[in-house]
N, C-alpha and C positions, 0 to 999 in steps of 0.2 A: 483550536479547540480540540477536546478529546471525546470520544464517544466510547461505550461499553462494546468488548471484542464479543459479546456472547451470541449475538444473532449471525454474523459473519463466521465465527466459528461453528456455530452448527450447521450452517449450511453449505461450510466448505467453500465460501466466495471470498474473494478477493477486496471487491467495494460492497459497500450497505446500499445496493441499487438491486430492486427486484422488480421484473417488468409485469405488471398484472396480468391475470388470464383473461384473455376474450373469449366468452362464447360464442355459439351461434356461426361457427364458421368462420370468425375473426382472427383467429390465430393461425400460426404458420411454424413450420419447423424453421423456415430460415431465420425467422425474427428472433424465436427463442435461441438458437443458435448462436446468434448474433450476439445477443446480450449474454449468455453465459460465456461463448468464447472470450469476451472482452471483460469478462472478471464480474459480472453481475449475476443475476440467478434470473436465466430467460423462463418463460412458461407457458405450457400450451393448456387452453381451456377446452377440457374433453368430454363436456357434460353431453354433449349431443353424437359423442362418437358410439357406436355398436359394441357392446361388449368383445364380439369376436375380432375386432379392429384395434383393440387398446395394445396388446402386445406388438403387432408390427408400427405401430404409432411410438411406442417407446424404443422399439430398434431403431426406427427412423432418427428419431433425436438422438440416441445415442451413436449413432455414425457419423452424426452433424457435429458432435461436441463431446470432447471428452471429461467436459467437464459437468458441474451439479445441474439440473434442470426439475424442474417442477411439472407433474401434472396433476388438472385440479378438477374436481367433481363437484356436482351441486347432491347434498345428502336428501336433503328432500326432493323428489322426483314429482311430486303432485301435490297443489293444493288439494283441500277438500270440495268435493264434487268433480275433479281434474282428471281423475285415473280415467273413466270411462265415460261414454257418452251414449244416451239411448236414441233410438231412432227419432221419438217424440222430442227428445232435448235437444238434435239436432236443427229438427224443424222451426224449434221457436227459437233457435239462436240466429239459423242463418240470415232473416231478416236484417239484421244489423248489419252485414258484411256484403250480401246481396248487391247494393249500389254500387260497390267499388270493383266486386267481381265483374259486373255488367260494363262497367267502365272501362274496363282491363281488356274486356272481350274474353274472360275468363269463363269456363263451365263451371255450373256446380258442382261443388267436390264432392267426395264420397270419403266419409270419417274412417280413418286407419282402425285396426284393433286394437292399436295402443300408440298412445302420444307422447309417449317419453319412453326411454330405456331405462330399465329396473335400476336403479343405484344397487341394489345387492347383487346383480349380476355385472355391473360395471367394477366394483370393487373386488369382487373374486378376480377378474381380467386383470386391475390393477395391480394385484397383491403378486399374482404370478409374473407379471412383467417387470415388477422389482425396480419402479424408478427410482433415481435419488431421493426425491422429496414429492410426498402426497400433499398436497393442498385442498382445501375445500372450504364451501360455502353453503349457506343454509341449512344449520345444523351442526351436530358433533356425532361422527361415528360410533358406532357402539365399542365398549371396551374391548371386546374381542376383536373387534378391527383394530384398535390401537395398539393393542398388544402384540398382536403379528405384525404390523408396523415396525415395532420394537425389536422383535426377532429378526425380522429379516434387514435391520437397517436402513429402513425408509424413514426419512424425516417427516413429522407431520406439522403442517401450518393450518390452522384454522381461523376464520375471518369471525369480527365482532363488531357490532354496531352499538353498542351499549357496555357501560361497566358492568352490568350482570351478565352480559355474556362472553365477556373476556374472563370473570372468575368460572364461569361454568367451563369455558374451554380449559383454564388452568388447572380446574379442580379434575379435570378428565385426564390430566398427564399430556398434553397436546406440547409440542417441542416448542414453537413459537405461536403468538397470536397476531393477527392482521386487524390494526385499529383502524377501521374503515369509516370515513366521516361523511357527512351529508355532502361535500362539496365535490364526491367522487361523480366521474361519469358511470353508466352502465349500471346494473342492479343495486338494490338496497339490500344487502346480504341478511338480513335481521331474521332471528328463528326464537326468542323468547316473546314478544310483543311483535304487533302489526309494524310493518315498516314506517308507517305514518307516527306511531308512537316512540320510535327510536332512531330519531334525526337529530342527534349528536353531532357537534363540529369535530373535524379532524385534529386540531390542536388540544381541545379539551377533551376529548376521548384518548388520546396518546397519554396524556399527563397523569389523568387518574388512573389509566391502565396500568400504565410504566409504574404507580404507586401503588397499586393493591395486586398486582401478580407476580409469581414466581419467573416465568415463560419469558422469552424476550419478547417486546413487543415491537411489530413493524407498523409506521405512520403508512396510512394510504388515504388519498381523496385530496385534492387540490393542490399536488404535487407537480411540478411540471422543469423544476430547473435546479440548480445547486442551491439557490437560498432556500428553497422549500425542504430540500434532503437536511441542509445546515439547522435548519429550524427545528425540523424533527429531532435530529439527533440532541439538541440541547435540551428539548423536554423529556427526553429520555428513552426515546428510540433506539432502537440499535440498528435500524435500517429503514428504508423507506421504500414502497412499493408506489410506481409509476404505470399509470394506465395510458391516459387520453395522449401524453406527449408521445407513445409508443405506437397507439393507435395512427396518428398520423401520418408515420413513417411509411416509406414505399414497401417494406417489407412485411408488414401486415395484410390482413385478409382482408381489410375492407375496400369497397371501391373506389375509383380514384375521385368521385363527386363526393363522396364522403370526405376524404381526405382534403380536398379543395376547400369545403364548406368550413373545416375546422380552421381554416388561416384567414377567414372573413370575417364581419362584422355580425355574420346569423350567430356566430358562436358565443357572442354575448348574451343571448337570451336563452338559457335553457330551463327545460321542465322537469318536474318529477311526474312520472305518468304509468299508468298501469296498461297501456295500449298496446304496447309491443309484446309482451308474454303472458298478461295478466297479475305481473309480480312489478313491484315500485321500481322505475329505473329514471335514470337523470338522460335525456338527449335533447338535441335543439330543436327547438318551438319549428313545427312546420304544422302544414294542412291536416295531418294525421292526427296529430296531439291536440290539436284544437278542435277538429270535430268530435274525437271520440272523448275528450272532456266532457262535452254534452250529453253523450252515452255512457259514462261510466258505470253505471248503476245497472247496466245491461249487459255488461261483458262478461265473457264466461271466466273463469280461474285458469291459472297456468295448469297443466302445459295447453289448454284446449285454445285460449286466445293465442297462443303462438304459433298453434297450428293454422288457424286460419288465416292470422297476419301473415304468415310466411308464404303462403300461396301470393297474396296481394304484392308485398314485398318483392317476392321474385320477378313478377312479371313488371312493376313499376321499374324495375332495375333494368331490365331487358329492353325497354322502352326509353329507357334515357331520363326517366323521372326522378324528383328527390322529394315529391310533397306528398309521397304515399312510402315512404321506407322509414325505416329506424336510423337516428342520428346520433349514436351515444357520444357524449363528450361532458367532461367536467368543467366546474366553474373556473377554473384558471387558462381554458382553453384560449382566452387572448392573449395568452403571454408565448404562446407556442412560437418557436424558431426553426425547428427541423425538420427535416423530411425525409431524414434517412436516419437508422439505428445505428449505425456507424458512428454518422456526426454527432447524433443525440449524445451516445456513450462516452464520444472521447470529451463531448463539451461537459457532460455530469463530470467525470472523472477527473479532469482539468481541475474543476471547481473545488475538488475537492481533497485537493494536493497539500492543503494545509491543515487537514483535518487528521486527528493523531489518534491510536487507537489506546486506550486506557488500558 
């Protein structure tokens, strides 16, 4: 089979393989560099990285690989009501989480001044650092930002969960569009409608996006092996973005219990939940997801929910528990085979040996 070379040419990579960016501390320089060094595009989810640390992070990545890599940010840094939390608002919300703080032996927390770094500050630092690729989710940066990326030679890659979002990214002049389907692990990165109204499957979205936009399309969601990549290329994608399969590798920044669980029958049962961050995401069903589902209407918006849960998750991990943590996973996790990024990349690239560039 053949596939269009537009995506790999624009990114300057050898293979049509992109490692999905993991937020929340799950990305590592080692993983991104490993993927880039073996001909794909390694990615680093930097949305929780302080603006003053983005330059050093970019330098560290550039020191680990001479190949292209991507830094990923969240364009929307808060949902309505999530930018600030009054004392009264905190006291109203805390009872939802108090039983878990008490169960884990945690003291009642004090809210921070800000719950998330400002995107405006992060993008200013990213432009100064000049990574080869700027990938982004939850919206479209301003025309001024995109124009500055073009001036600096930074390729831009935006995520869409619907055809309308793909068309909006295309109209804005984004270099590449990631068509991310509901099968994907991690966050549903919708920005025109609610995530619940934007649940299109990967291969349906890939087909329609490739037929309606000018920019190369990258398929994401439910792809863990060469078969998935070949299917995506057949449907018009120029590359495939793979998340869960790389998250399962030793080089990722998740914990060993999470990696191990991805290879068990537990990974057969994933759910969409707002209980991790306040934004819809897919993970392996556990006690936290089940109990929060009964209280979803009482949960605060992003990033306040993320702050409360972050303290609970950190304490649960310290205590060796997996019932009160996030366990991101896509729907194809039952087909995972590899526990190292090198083995995974070798398998993926070997499987693509028969694929020809058009």
